[in-house]
Residue frames as qw, qx, qy, qz and C-alpha x, y, z in Angstrom:
[[0.177, -0.217, 0.636, 0.719, -3.26, 15.16, 16.69],
 [0.577, 0.523, 0.256, -0.572, -5.80, 16.10, 14.07],
 [0.633, 0.206, 0.654, 0.359, -6.19, 14.12, 10.87],
 [0.039, 0.406, -0.298, -0.863, -5.54, 16.26, 7.81],
 [0.430, 0.095, -0.637, -0.633, -7.46, 13.91, 5.51],
 [0.727, -0.004, 0.535, -0.431, -10.47, 11.74, 6.04],
 [0.591, 0.053, 0.770, 0.235, -10.92, 8.63, 3.88],
 [0.501, 0.758, 0.417, 0.003, -12.93, 10.51, 1.25],
 [0.060, 0.941, -0.251, -0.221, -10.30, 13.24, 0.95],
 [0.425, -0.463, 0.724, 0.283, -7.58, 10.64, 0.56],
 [0.613, 0.353, 0.690, 0.154, -9.50, 8.81, -2.17],
 [0.355, 0.917, 0.159, -0.093, -10.01, 12.11, -4.00],
 [0.148, -0.831, 0.467, 0.262, -6.27, 12.80, -3.79],
 [0.436, -0.300, 0.803, 0.273, -4.95, 9.43, -4.95],
 [0.593, 0.500, 0.630, 0.041, -7.58, 9.03, -7.67],
 [0.340, 0.073, 0.353, 0.869, -6.49, 12.29, -9.28],
 [0.038, -0.768, -0.577, -0.274, -9.90, 13.94, -8.87],
 [0.338, -0.857, -0.117, 0.371, -8.41, 16.47, -6.43],
 [0.590, 0.617, 0.102, 0.510, -6.70, 19.15, -8.53],
 [0.174, -0.974, 0.088, -0.113, -4.27, 21.91, -7.73],
 [0.322, 0.697, -0.572, 0.289, -0.66, 22.50, -6.83],
 [0.400, -0.469, 0.669, -0.416, -0.84, 20.98, -3.34],
 [0.924, 0.089, 0.268, -0.258, -2.62, 17.87, -4.60],
 [0.766, 0.569, -0.281, 0.101, 0.11, 17.41, -7.21],
 [0.059, 0.662, -0.639, 0.387, 2.83, 17.91, -4.60],
 [0.663, -0.292, 0.562, -0.401, 1.22, 15.38, -2.27],
 [0.947, 0.282, 0.084, -0.130, 0.78, 12.83, -5.07],
 [0.534, 0.676, -0.459, 0.219, 4.44, 13.37, -6.01],
 [0.243, -0.567, 0.667, -0.418, 5.47, 12.73, -2.41],
 [0.856, -0.055, 0.410, -0.310, 3.44, 9.54, -2.31],
 [0.853, 0.500, -0.153, -0.002, 5.02, 8.42, -5.59],
 [0.246, 0.686, -0.608, 0.314, 8.54, 9.07, -4.26],
 [0.529, -0.384, 0.633, -0.415, 7.68, 7.10, -1.12],
 [0.936, 0.176, 0.176, -0.248, 6.40, 4.24, -3.26],
 [0.612, 0.629, -0.473, 0.081, 9.81, 3.93, -4.95],
 [0.085, -0.515, 0.759, -0.390, 11.48, 3.06, -1.64],
 [0.747, -0.055, 0.496, -0.439, 8.71, 0.61, -0.78],
 [0.875, 0.435, -0.105, -0.183, 8.98, -1.06, -4.20],
 [0.392, 0.623, -0.646, 0.200, 12.76, -1.41, -3.83],
 [0.358, -0.371, 0.731, -0.447, 12.37, -2.97, -0.37],
 [0.856, 0.133, 0.329, -0.376, 9.80, -5.45, -1.69],
 [0.742, 0.559, -0.365, -0.059, 12.08, -6.41, -4.60],
 [0.123, 0.541, -0.765, 0.327, 14.91, -7.16, -2.15],
 [0.593, -0.170, 0.610, -0.498, 12.55, -9.07, 0.15],
 [0.894, 0.305, 0.099, -0.313, 11.13, -11.16, -2.69],
 [0.575, 0.605, -0.547, 0.058, 14.61, -11.87, -4.10],
 [0.169, -0.452, 0.784, -0.389, 15.66, -13.18, -0.68],
 [0.766, 0.048, 0.493, -0.410, 12.70, -15.58, -0.63],
 [0.815, 0.522, -0.155, -0.199, 13.32, -16.64, -4.23],
 [0.412, 0.604, -0.654, 0.197, 16.99, -17.38, -3.43],
 [0.819, -0.290, -0.492, 0.049, 16.05, -19.34, -0.28],
 [0.384, 0.239, -0.454, 0.768, 17.85, -16.89, 2.03],
 [0.386, -0.293, 0.241, -0.841, 14.70, -15.87, 3.93],
 [0.079, 0.055, 0.961, -0.258, 12.99, -18.31, 6.26],
 [0.501, -0.230, -0.439, -0.709, 9.48, -19.38, 5.34],
 [0.234, -0.073, 0.782, -0.573, 7.18, -20.27, 8.20],
 [0.360, -0.274, -0.787, -0.419, 4.27, -22.69, 7.96],
 [0.394, -0.177, 0.412, -0.803, 1.15, -22.12, 10.01],
 [0.117, 0.099, 0.983, -0.099, -1.28, -24.76, 11.14],
 [0.372, 0.607, 0.547, -0.440, -4.32, -23.18, 9.53],
 [0.497, 0.547, 0.488, 0.463, -5.48, -22.27, 6.03],
 [0.183, -0.509, -0.019, 0.841, -4.48, -18.76, 4.96],
 [0.411, 0.740, 0.492, 0.202, -6.51, -16.59, 2.61],
 [0.331, -0.326, 0.110, 0.879, -4.65, -13.70, 1.03],
 [0.323, 0.836, 0.443, -0.022, -6.76, -10.88, -0.39],
 [0.446, -0.318, 0.235, 0.803, -4.62, -8.78, -2.69],
 [0.184, 0.207, 0.485, 0.830, -4.81, -6.02, -5.25],
 [0.159, -0.808, -0.555, -0.113, -7.53, -4.13, -3.40],
 [0.324, 0.265, -0.143, 0.897, -6.92, -0.43, -2.96],
 [0.216, -0.341, 0.163, -0.901, -8.09, 1.95, -0.27],
 [0.218, 0.048, 0.807, -0.546, -10.89, 1.29, 2.15],
 [0.601, 0.262, 0.189, -0.731, -14.46, 0.15, 1.87],
 [0.549, 0.304, -0.671, -0.395, -13.84, -3.08, -0.03],
 [0.894, -0.276, -0.023, -0.353, -14.73, -5.45, 2.82],
 [0.559, 0.429, -0.667, 0.243, -11.21, -6.74, 3.52],
 [0.218, -0.439, 0.632, -0.601, -11.50, -6.67, 7.33],
 [0.825, -0.104, 0.294, -0.471, -14.29, -9.26, 7.69],
 [0.855, 0.362, -0.366, -0.064, -12.41, -11.61, 5.38]]
């Protein structure tokens, strides 16, 4: 299988710098996909908030790095 996009192409697409009909169609598809993901996360979070989802404790400190988009931000070494 051949990758259609490399990381730079993907960044250009999602940032809006890539213009044209196909770029708009792809961004629209990503947006539609994000609606399903957002709905699933709302249901998941509501289950935790209501105490209906099991929370597990681990025996080590956990660092959560959030709100970082795309690659190249140094998340992996963290």
